[in-house]
C-alpha positions as CSV (number, residue, x, y, z in Angstrom):
1,M,-97.5,-53.7,20.0
2,L,-99.4,-50.5,20.8
3,W,-101.1,-50.5,17.4
4,K,-102.5,-54.0,18.2
5,V,-104.1,-52.8,21.4
6,G,-105.6,-49.7,19.6
7,F,-106.9,-51.9,16.8
8,F,-108.6,-54.3,19.2
9,F,-109.9,-51.4,21.3
10,F,-111.5,-49.8,18.2
11,F,-113.2,-52.9,17.0
12,S,-114.5,-53.8,20.4
13,F,-116.5,-50.6,20.3
14,L,-117.7,-51.0,16.7
15,P,-120.9,-52.9,17.6
16,C,-121.8,-50.1,20.0
17,L,-121.5,-47.6,17.2
18,L,-123.5,-49.8,14.7
19,I,-126.5,-50.7,17.0
20,P,-128.3,-47.3,16.7
21,L,-127.9,-47.5,12.9
22,I,-129.3,-51.0,12.8
23,V,-132.2,-50.1,15.1
24,N,-133.2,-47.1,13.0
25,L,-133.0,-49.2,9.8
26,V,-135.2,-52.0,11.3
27,T,-137.7,-49.5,12.7
28,G,-138.1,-47.9,9.2
29,V,-138.4,-51.0,7.2
30,M,-140.0,-53.7,9.4
31,S,-143.6,-52.6,8.5
32,S,-142.8,-53.8,4.9
33,V,-141.8,-57.3,6.0
34,V,-144.5,-60.0,5.5
35,N,-144.9,-63.6,6.5
36,L,-145.8,-66.1,3.8
37,R,-147.6,-69.4,4.5
38,V,-148.1,-72.0,1.7
39,E,-150.5,-74.8,2.5
40,E,-150.4,-77.8,0.1
41,E,-153.0,-80.5,0.2
42,H,-151.9,-84.0,-0.9
43,S,-154.2,-86.9,-1.2
44,G,-152.8,-90.1,0.4
45,F,-153.9,-93.7,0.2
46,F,-155.7,-93.6,3.6
47,R,-156.0,-89.8,4.3
48,D,-155.2,-86.4,3.0
49,K,-152.2,-84.5,4.2
50,V,-151.4,-80.8,4.4
51,F,-147.9,-79.6,4.1
52,V,-147.1,-76.1,5.3
53,T,-144.1,-73.9,4.2
54,L,-143.4,-70.7,6.1
55,G,-141.1,-67.8,5.0
56,S,-140.9,-64.1,4.7
57,G,-140.7,-61.4,2.1
58,F,-140.8,-57.7,1.5
59,V,-143.5,-55.5,0.1
60,I,-141.8,-53.8,-2.9
61,G,-144.9,-52.3,-4.5
62,E,-147.6,-50.3,-2.6
63,E,-150.3,-52.3,-4.5
64,G,-149.2,-55.5,-2.8
65,T,-146.3,-56.8,-4.8
66,I,-143.9,-58.9,-2.7
67,L,-140.4,-60.2,-3.2
68,T,-139.5,-63.5,-1.6
69,N,-137.4,-66.6,-2.1
70,A,-138.6,-69.1,-4.7
71,H,-138.1,-72.1,-2.3
72,V,-140.7,-70.6,0.0
73,V,-143.5,-70.5,-2.6
74,S,-142.4,-73.5,-4.7
75,G,-145.4,-75.6,-3.3
76,F,-147.9,-73.0,-4.6
77,F,-147.8,-74.5,-8.0
78,E,-149.3,-77.7,-6.6
79,S,-153.0,-78.2,-7.5
80,K,-154.6,-77.3,-4.2
81,A,-152.1,-74.9,-2.6
82,K,-153.2,-71.8,-0.7
83,L,-150.9,-68.8,-0.2
84,T,-151.6,-66.6,2.8
85,V,-149.7,-63.3,3.3
86,T,-149.6,-61.9,6.9
87,L,-148.6,-58.3,7.3
88,S,-146.5,-57.0,10.2
89,D,-149.7,-55.7,11.9
90,G,-151.4,-59.2,11.8
91,R,-153.8,-58.7,8.9
92,E,-154.0,-61.6,6.5
93,F,-154.5,-61.7,2.7
94,N,-154.6,-64.2,-0.1
95,G,-151.8,-64.2,-2.6
96,I,-150.7,-65.7,-5.9
97,V,-147.2,-66.3,-7.2
98,Y,-146.5,-64.2,-10.4
99,S,-143.2,-65.8,-11.1
100,A,-140.4,-67.8,-9.5
101,D,-136.9,-68.5,-10.5
102,P,-135.3,-71.5,-8.8
103,I,-131.8,-70.7,-10.0
104,T,-131.6,-67.3,-8.3
105,D,-134.1,-68.4,-5.7
106,L,-136.3,-65.3,-6.2
107,A,-140.1,-65.1,-6.5
108,V,-142.7,-62.3,-7.0
109,V,-146.0,-62.7,-5.1
110,K,-149.1,-60.5,-5.5
111,I,-151.7,-59.9,-2.8
112,T,-155.1,-60.6,-4.5
113,D,-157.6,-59.1,-2.1
114,L,-155.9,-55.9,-1.0
115,T,-158.1,-52.8,-0.5
116,E,-155.4,-50.2,0.4
117,M,-151.8,-49.2,-0.3
118,L,-149.1,-50.8,1.8
119,P,-145.7,-49.4,2.9
120,A,-143.1,-50.6,0.5
121,V,-139.3,-50.8,0.7
122,K,-137.1,-49.1,-1.9
123,L,-134.8,-51.5,-3.6
124,G,-131.3,-50.3,-4.0
125,S,-128.4,-51.3,-6.3
126,S,-125.8,-53.9,-5.4
127,K,-123.3,-52.3,-7.7
128,K,-121.8,-50.1,-4.9
129,M,-121.6,-52.9,-2.4
130,R,-118.1,-54.1,-1.5
131,T,-116.7,-57.2,0.2
132,G,-116.6,-56.4,3.9
133,D,-119.6,-54.0,3.9
134,W,-122.1,-54.5,6.7
135,V,-125.5,-55.9,5.7
136,V,-128.7,-56.6,7.7
137,A,-131.2,-59.4,7.1
138,L,-134.8,-58.7,8.2
139,G,-137.6,-61.2,8.1
140,S,-140.4,-63.2,9.6
141,P,-139.2,-66.8,9.4
142,L,-141.2,-69.6,10.9
143,G,-143.9,-67.1,11.8
144,F,-141.6,-65.2,14.2
145,K,-142.0,-61.5,14.1
146,N,-139.2,-59.0,13.5
147,S,-136.2,-61.3,13.1
148,V,-133.0,-59.3,12.5
149,S,-129.5,-60.6,11.7
150,A,-126.4,-58.6,10.9
151,G,-123.2,-59.7,9.0
152,I,-120.9,-58.7,6.2
153,I,-120.6,-59.3,2.5
154,S,-118.0,-62.0,2.3
155,C,-117.8,-62.4,-1.5
156,K,-119.3,-60.8,-4.6
157,G,-119.1,-61.9,-8.1
158,P,-120.3,-64.2,-10.8
159,F,-119.5,-67.6,-9.4
160,F,-120.8,-69.4,-12.5
161,T,-121.0,-68.1,-16.1
162,L,-124.7,-68.7,-16.4
163,L,-125.7,-66.8,-13.3
164,P,-125.9,-63.1,-12.6
165,V,-123.7,-61.4,-10.1
166,L,-124.4,-63.0,-6.7
167,I,-123.6,-61.7,-3.2
168,E,-122.4,-64.1,-0.5
169,T,-123.1,-62.9,3.1
170,S,-121.9,-64.1,6.4
171,F,-124.7,-64.3,9.0
172,V,-125.5,-66.3,12.0
173,F,-129.0,-67.7,11.6
174,S,-131.0,-69.5,14.2
175,Q,-131.5,-73.2,13.6
176,R,-134.4,-75.1,15.0
């Protein structure tokens, strides 16, 4: 019975130990998080409509290369779509979609009118990740600034034979 109390006691303090690590991680990486806004114009019978999609991504190349989700920029391929990239400091740039893969839900965006180098995140390898490892999701969803969620890797592996190794995470996301 004593081991159960010790086990609970240890895990009740675990978040207190992790908070400084997460804060330092966020502080070091958040300047590379961008907000993406895709505006699609559609002509209707009586009037034109503009559909807006918002999402976030990371600068992965100092020259303005961004990694994001394909579903965020899928509307860019429409005829009159405009892609706006907003940096964490509020500056806005135009962007284009280099490529998008709907199966893995990944896309690469390039800022077209950039005049300076940007802070970029360093991509790591998922080979060393294990089920149960702590992970952090950073972003700028729905135009919010500095959104952070923490969770664990709940599963890792090829779920289907045609897909690469995928990582399932357990996070609590805000729903609006």
